[in-house]
N, C-alpha and C positions, 0 to 999 in steps of 0.2 A: 544508714541511706536504704531506702527501698528499692531494690532492682526493678528497671524499669524495662520496656521494649528494646532491644538493640544492646545492652549490658551484655557481656560475655561472662559467664557462672559458672560455679559449682554447683551442683545439687547433692547433697549426702541426702540417700531415702535409705528404707528400710532393706530396698535390694541391692544397695551399692551406690557409689558415685557418678556421677554425669558431668562433664564438662561440655558448654557451646554458647550458644548465642541463644539470650531469652526474644523468643517473638510473641509478638501477640494473639491472644487467644482469639480465631477464629467467630463470628456473632453465632453461626449454626453448633457451635461446639458446645457441649456440657459444661454446667460451670465451676467444676471442680475439678478444673485439668490445666497443669499447667504445657506450655510448648517451647520445645527445646532444638536449637539446629546446631548437629553434633557437627564436630570438624571435617566428619567425609562428607558433610552437605547436605547427610541426610533429617529430616525432623524426628521428633519423640514427643509423645504425649505421658505426662507423668501424672498420676495421680495426685492431686494436695493433702490427700489423707495419708499417704505414703511419705511425705518432704518433711525432714527434720532439719536440715539448716538449706541457706540459699548464703552464700558467699558472692559478692562483686570481685572477680579480679579485674574487670576492666570496664571501665565506664564508657558507657558510646556517646560519642560527641558528632553530631551533623557535619559532615566535612564541606569545607569552605573552598570553592576555586577562585581562583583572583584573577580574574578577566587580565588578560594580557595587554599591555597597551601596542596597538597595532602601527609598526612602523611601515609607511609605503616606503616602498622601491619604485622610481621610475621608469626602470628598466623590464616591470614586468609588469605583464597584463593586469586588469582588476574586474573582480567577478562578484558575485552577488549572492552570500547565503539566508536563504528564506526555512527560519526553522518554524515548524507544523508542530513539532510532538512524536511519538512515538516510539518504537523501543530504541533507535536511535538519540534520542533527546530525552533518556528515560534512567534515571538509578535504582540504586535496591533500597527498596522501603523498610527498614525494619519494623517500621510499626504496623505492616500487614504481611509483611515477609513475601510482597511482590515487589513490581516497579512504577514506578509512576515519571509523568513526563516534569522535566525539571529545568534540563539544562536550557540555556540561553544558547544565542546563535554563538556570542562573545564568547562564552565556554568551550565551543568546539575548537578556536585555536588555540585556546587557555593546554588546553588537555593534547590537542593536533601541530605544534607549534611548524611542523614541516611544513603546513600549508602554505608559511608565508614566505618559501621558498617558490612558490610553484605562483602565486598569482598574490597582487593586494586584494584583501577582502575587505568587502563590504557586509557586515552582517545584521539583520533583522527578524527579530522573533514575533510574525508574525498572527500564531495562534499557538495555544497547546491541546491539542485534541488527539487523542490517542486515536488511530483509522479504522477501529471497529465504529466507531462514534462519529465519522465523518460524514459530513451531509453532501447535497448538491450546493448548499448554498458555501458549503468551503470551498466548493472547488473555483466559484464565481470568484472568491476572494482572494484565492491563491494566482485566476489571470487577473487580475485588477494589479496586484502587490509584483508582479512578472513586469505587465507595460508600465507599470511607474519608475521600473530602473533598466529595462533591456536595453534604454537606449543610449545607458549611461556607460555600460558595463561589455566584456566582451561576451559573455555568456552568466546562466544562472544557474545556481544548484537550490532544490528544493528538497531540506530534510525531510519525511516522511515514514508513519509507520506502515510497516510493511503487509499487513494483513489487507487492506483493501487500496494498495499502491497504482494496481493495476487499473483498476477502477480512476484513478486519478490521473493518472499520466494518458489514458484514452478521452476522459474530459476535457484535460488540456490541452491535447493533439486537435479535438476539433473547435475548443472555446477561444484560441489563438488561432484568429486567421492571419496567414502572409507573416508566417515568423521568420524572421531574418536573422535568428543567432541560436545557438542551443539552449534548451533548457531541459535540464539535469537530474532526473528525481533518485536521490538514494537513500538508504534506510540500515536497519540492523536488523541483525534475527537476536541479538545478543546486548545486552543494555551495554552501555559505553563505559560505564564505571568495572563490568567484569573481566576478567583478564583472557577468556577468551573469546572477547567481543569480536564481530568482524567489522565494526562499524569505522574503523580508522582508515582501512583499507577501502572501504568502499568510498569513503568522504574524499581522501588525497586523489582518486582517481577520478571521482566527479568532478574534484576540482579541476585535474588538468584537461577533463574531458570540455568544461564547461569554456575553460582558458585557451584551447589550442584547439581543438578537433574542427574541421573547418562543415561540419554539419549544421544543421537550420531546422533541427526538428525535437520535440520533447519523448525525450527517452530514459531509458528506465539504468540504472547505473549501479551494479551488484555482484559480487563474486561468481566468477564463471563454475567454478570446481571449489572443493572442499578442503583444498589449500589456499595458501594467501599469496595465490602467482599471478593471478589479473583479473579484471573484472571482465563483464558483457556491456556492451552498448545494446540493449534491445529497443527497437521501436516503439512509443508509447501505445501503440494499437495493437501492436502484435506479442504484449509481456502477459504473464501468467503463472503467478504463485502458484507450483506444483506439488511444492514439500511445507509442512507444517514447522520445519526447524530449523533445516541441514542450510548453509549456509549460501549452497549456489540452489535456492529454493526456486528461482525466475529461470522462466524459459521463454524463449524467442516460437510461438505456435505459428506453424504453417509456415514459415519463414528463419531465414538466417538474421543473427545479432548483424548491427549495422557495423559491431568495429572492438575490435581488442582493447582493453586500457589498460596499462601496467603500471603499480605505482613508481617507477623512474619518470614517466610523461610519457613514455614509447606508443603510440596508437597506432595499430593494425587495420585497416578497412577490410570488412569482410562481406560487404554487401552495399547496394545502392541509397543514395538515401539524399534528400533536398541541400544543396548548399546554400554556407553564407552569403547572405545578398541584401539591398539597399533599401529592401520594403519595409513599411512602414505600420509592424501589424497592429490589429485592432482587434476586439475582442468580440464574440459571437452572444446571443441572448441564448437562454435554457428555459426549459421547461419540464422543470421534477415531474411531472406529472407520467410517469411512463412505468409499468409493471413488467418483472420478469415470471412467466408460469415453467416450470418444470415438468415436461410429461413423461409420465409414469403409468404403468399397468394398473386398472382398476381407478384412475382418477375420476373424477365426478365433472362434465364439461360444465356444470353452471359457476365454477371458477371464475370463467370468462363473463358470466354474467355478475358475478360478485364485483370481478372490477370497474365494467362498465356503470354498475350501481355507483360505485365511489366514486364515479368522475375522472377516471385514467384518462389522457389523452393517446394513449397509444402502450400497444402491449409487444415484447419480445417474448416467443415462445421457443423454448431449449429443448426441439422436438430431438428425437432419438436417430443415429447413426444417419443419414440420405437427406432428414427432414418431416420423418414418418411421426406422425398421430394419431389413438385411434381413428377407425374411420368407417369398417365394417364392423363392431358389433353395440352393443346394445347403451352402451356410452359414447357413440361414436361424436368428435368432436364437431367435425366436419359444419354442420348448423349452426351452432354456438361459434364458431369464428365467421362462417360466411354473415349471420347477423350483426356480428362487431365490428367485420369489416367495411361494413357501408359505412359504417357512423366514425371510428378510428383506424388508424395504419396498425395492421398487425404485420409483425415481419417473423422468420424464421430460419433458425439458424442453430447448429448440431452440439448435444450434450456432450458426445465426447471429447470434444475440445479439438482433435487432430481430426484432418479431413474437410471435406465441404458437403453443403446439399445440393442437392441437385432437384429440380420442380419436376423432371420430367420421365425421371427414369424408369418409374413405376407407376401402373394407374392408380395408386392410393395418394401419389406424390400429386398427380396431376389433378386430381379430385382435390385438394389443399391449394393449389395456387390457381388454377382455374376459375373450378368450380367456387370455392370458398374464398379466392382473390385473397391469398397471404403471399406477402412477397418474401422471397427467397436473398438468402444475404450468402449466400455464397460460401468463402472462410472464417466469416468474421466471427470473434468470441463473444460470447452471449454476451459477457462484462463491457465488450464494445459496442457492440450491438444496442446496449441498453444505456449509455452514455452517449453515443450517435444519435439514437432518435430523441434524445431529450435535445439537442441540439437543429435535428430536422426537424422537429414538429415549430420549429420558432421561423422557419425558411417559406419562402413561399409555396415552394413543391416539395416537402418532406419523400416522397417515395423518389426522387427523384436526386435530392442530395443522398440518401442511406446508400 
């Protein structure tokens, strides 16, 4: 039998024997290399000309997860889980050596039966998108799906990739008008079929929040620390991913988390938030033609003109510190901002993330705000400014909405 990707093998070479799992050769790697994942977790490449024999020690079989029949318990609240993709919805793919979005919403319940002790779950897979591939139209679809179910359940959980989760949380915060129940977004830094996955606690805490929290906001629910002790609920417009891989990557920026959620269902309030109510939520429209421009030394001012020519309807400028842009050098942005601001909204936030911009502290700041006509957004995050401007452009007075 010819070995295939995923099989455990013993490879005998002129330099010794190696045991591990056979991986596919990446497209950009030389043709005469065999890739092996060792028991230590490291990958090695073996030149084919040195291989004397390959013995299959265990044939790889695609794992099958049987969806568990969901039994409703009348005494428990009912929540909805909407699955969108991302690491929390992923499994290892031994054909590529990476992960891919594959699990359905029902699979979460099969792998985490504890959820059924917290709430009755209505599960639906609404898309399968890794978050780096998310588009504004995906946010619109998520909002539509939330509105379909929110009046039938106590709360909604959206499982989502972590890379752009904070874009989605801020977008949904503005798209969903007059929200009456919690919409909790959760995910994982490590795929759900890895032993070290953070997915299970994040999901359990998110379901507890959707079922029991008395808030009516869009919030992110992720590990608060690197240990499995509790999750933070972070307001959708104040959350940001601040580390590439840590479990506690998400932070509340310029604010405190709304609450702590423990796996046993305990919820501790840590900030003010909108309460559950009897509103009838609706959905705002969105204009995706918005650009973010990061300020940096030596930047060319014609980048603003570039976006105007490409018909953007609004620009977010992530300025330095209190809201500075190049002002008094040969590449001053003032003329370009002034020209653009006569046609479209130009808004300013800080790329430092923490702190707030201020249009009047320094002379150069006053030139940007008063002379050039840019709108300063106080402590708003660039990602939040980006999504809010998309919704603001569909309002009667965009600047007032911002």
